[in-house]
Each structure stands twice: as C-alpha cells, then as structure tokens.
VMD Tcl script that draws the C-alpha trace (Angstrom):
set ca {
  {18.40 21.23 -18.06}
  {16.95 18.11 -19.72}
  {13.89 16.44 -18.24}
  {15.71 13.52 -16.57}
  {16.11 12.17 -13.07}
  {19.72 13.32 -12.99}
  {18.50 16.91 -13.45}
  {16.39 16.63 -10.32}
  {19.35 15.31 -8.35}
  {21.82 17.93 -9.61}
  {21.22 20.31 -6.65}
  {22.26 17.50 -4.29}
  {25.26 16.06 -6.15}
  {26.32 18.90 -8.45}
  {28.63 18.32 -11.41}
  {29.27 14.70 -10.43}
  {26.09 13.74 -12.29}
  {27.26 15.05 -15.65}
  {29.23 11.88 -16.42}
  {28.81 8.13 -16.04}
  {27.08 8.38 -12.65}
  {24.31 10.52 -14.15}
  {23.83 8.08 -17.01}
  {23.61 5.16 -14.57}
  {21.02 7.04 -12.50}
  {18.92 7.73 -15.61}
  {19.11 4.08 -16.72}
  {18.13 2.81 -13.26}
  {15.21 5.28 -13.18}
  {13.94 4.13 -16.59}
  {14.24 0.43 -15.67}
  {12.51 1.02 -12.31}
  {9.69 2.88 -14.07}
  {9.22 0.10 -16.63}
  {9.20 -2.59 -13.93}
  {6.76 -0.60 -11.81}
  {4.37 -0.15 -14.73}
  {4.70 -3.86 -15.62}
  {3.88 -4.93 -12.07}
  {0.92 -2.58 -11.86}
  {-0.32 -3.83 -15.22}
  {0.01 -7.42 -14.00}
  {-2.07 -6.77 -10.90}
  {-4.56 -4.77 -12.96}
  {-4.99 -7.61 -15.45}
  {-5.68 -10.10 -12.65}
  {-8.25 -7.74 -11.11}
  {-9.83 -7.03 -14.50}
  {-10.24 -10.76 -15.25}
  {-11.58 -11.43 -11.75}
  {-14.09 -8.60 -12.13}
  {-15.28 -9.81 -15.52}
  {-15.67 -13.32 -14.15}
  {-17.54 -11.98 -11.12}
  {-20.12 -10.20 -13.31}
  {-20.68 -13.32 -15.38}
  {-18.38 -13.07 -18.38}
  {-17.02 -16.62 -18.25}
  {-14.19 -18.37 -20.01}
  {-11.52 -16.07 -18.64}
  {-10.55 -18.16 -15.62}
  {-9.68 -21.78 -15.10}
  {-12.61 -24.02 -14.25}
  {-12.99 -25.42 -10.72}
  {-11.10 -28.67 -10.36}
  {-8.32 -27.67 -12.76}
  {-4.91 -28.70 -11.43}
  {-1.44 -27.41 -12.24}
  {1.64 -29.58 -12.85}
  {2.23 -29.94 -9.10}
  {-1.33 -31.19 -8.60}
  {-2.55 -28.05 -6.82}
  {-5.88 -26.42 -7.64}
  {-5.74 -23.32 -9.83}
  {-9.48 -22.72 -9.91}
  {-10.36 -19.06 -10.16}
  {-6.96 -18.00 -11.52}
  {-6.88 -16.18 -14.81}
  {-6.42 -18.40 -17.85}
  {-3.98 -17.55 -20.63}
  {-6.90 -16.51 -22.82}
  {-8.25 -14.27 -20.06}
  {-4.88 -12.61 -19.57}
  {-4.48 -11.95 -23.30}
  {-8.00 -10.50 -23.59}
  {-7.45 -8.27 -20.56}
  {-4.05 -7.11 -21.81}
  {-5.45 -6.24 -25.24}
  {-8.35 -4.27 -23.70}
  {-6.25 -2.43 -21.11}
  {-3.33 -1.68 -23.45}
  {-5.73 -0.60 -26.20}
  {-7.50 1.83 -23.89}
  {-4.16 3.14 -22.58}
  {-2.77 3.60 -26.07}
  {-5.87 5.43 -27.30}
  {-5.78 7.67 -24.24}
  {-2.08 8.46 -24.64}
  {-2.38 9.11 -28.38}
  {-5.26 11.53 -27.90}
  {-3.17 13.69 -25.57}
  {-3.49 15.02 -22.06}
  {-6.13 17.61 -22.93}
  {-8.44 15.04 -24.45}
  {-7.72 11.42 -23.53}
  {-6.54 11.72 -19.96}
  {-9.23 14.31 -19.24}
  {-11.92 12.00 -20.61}
  {-10.63 9.05 -18.59}
  {-10.53 11.19 -15.44}
  {-14.07 12.44 -15.97}
  {-15.36 8.93 -16.70}
  {-13.59 7.67 -13.57}
  {-15.20 10.37 -11.41}
  {-18.68 9.72 -12.81}
  {-18.33 5.95 -12.29}
  {-17.08 6.52 -8.74}
  {-20.06 8.73 -7.91}
  {-22.48 6.23 -9.51}
  {-20.90 3.39 -7.52}
  {-21.09 5.40 -4.29}
  {-24.75 6.21 -4.99}
  {-25.47 2.55 -5.72}
  {-23.95 1.47 -2.41}
  {-25.77 4.18 -0.48}
  {-29.13 3.24 -2.02}
  {-28.84 -0.54 -2.25}
  {-26.11 -1.37 0.25}
  {-25.96 -1.57 4.00}
  {-25.77 2.20 4.39}
  {-26.03 2.35 8.18}
  {-23.40 -0.38 8.58}
  {-21.05 1.44 6.18}
  {-21.36 4.81 7.92}
  {-21.10 3.17 11.33}
  {-17.94 1.27 10.31}
  {-16.43 4.43 8.81}
  {-16.96 6.56 11.92}
  {-15.83 3.79 14.29}
  {-12.73 3.28 12.16}
  {-11.89 6.99 12.16}
  {-12.47 7.20 15.92}
  {-10.31 4.13 16.62}
  {-7.56 5.55 14.40}
  {-7.58 8.93 16.18}
  {-7.52 7.26 19.61}
  {-4.66 4.89 18.64}
  {-2.62 7.47 16.69}
  {-0.60 8.91 19.61}
  {0.48 5.47 20.80}
  {1.20 4.24 17.27}
  {3.28 7.36 16.55}
  {5.83 6.34 19.16}
  {5.73 2.61 18.51}
  {9.06 1.15 17.43}
  {9.24 -2.41 16.11}
  {12.41 -4.36 16.63}
  {13.28 -7.64 15.01}
}
mol new
graphics top color blue
foreach p $ca { graphics top sphere $p radius 0.5 }
foreach p [lrange $ca 0 end-1] q [lrange $ca 1 end] { graphics top cylinder $p $q radius 0.2 }
display resetview
C-alpha cells in the first residue's frame, strides 16, 4: 500500500477509501500538516527573535514606545526585519538538515540538541538556584501524585 493517511485508515473503513473519500482524506491530511508546520514555525520565529533580543542582539524587535495603527504599544514584538532574519536562519538550518539526510543531518541536530540540553542543565545546577529548583520539582511531583486520584474523576461541565 502507498505511504498515505488513507492506507492507515484502510483497516477501519475498507474499500470505501479507494475512491474520492480516500483522496479527500489525503488532501485534508496534507493541508493539516502544512498548517501545523506553519503555526509551529511562527511560534518558533517569535521565540527565536525574543531569545536573540534577550541575549543582546538588538534591532530585531520594535523599540519601546512604538505604537501600531490603533495606538497600542507593540514594544517587544518582533519587527519585520527580525521575522525575516529568523525565518532565513531557521529555514536554512532546516533545509540543510533535510538535504543531508536522516543519517547525517537529523542525527547531528539531535546530538547537538542533547549536548546543549546537558550544558544548559549543568549551567543551571552550578549557577542557578539549585536547592530551589530541586525543592520545587519534588514538591510539584508530590502535589501531582496527591491530587491525581481526585483529578482523575473530575468532570467539568459548562
């Protein structure tokens, strides 16, 4: 069977997916995937620009006191230039990773991500409020375990 969404749904719906219904399901799946990637990319660009601004790379956000057409402050929001720079960087890295293949590009990105995560964790353990972090983590886990039975049977009605 071809590698499509309709193939995965064939055990449920059988031969009914071999016609127009199957084509519609595949089209909806492709559109949903594209929209999901676009939304994720949009959020990622905003976070990327905010992170660059936070570490001191200026010029990517609107200056404080900048107003939009309605007269509301847009200070701290990503500027058009910042969005374009972030999109070029993120899409360039994604394209290079995809072109180099799963064995190379994705593996390298995964390894870099793991190393950066461990370095960040080590930084927070050494220079951060270590006791506060561990205390908050264990209190949070304890509160979750205590509240879990009650929350499991909680039903919200509108």
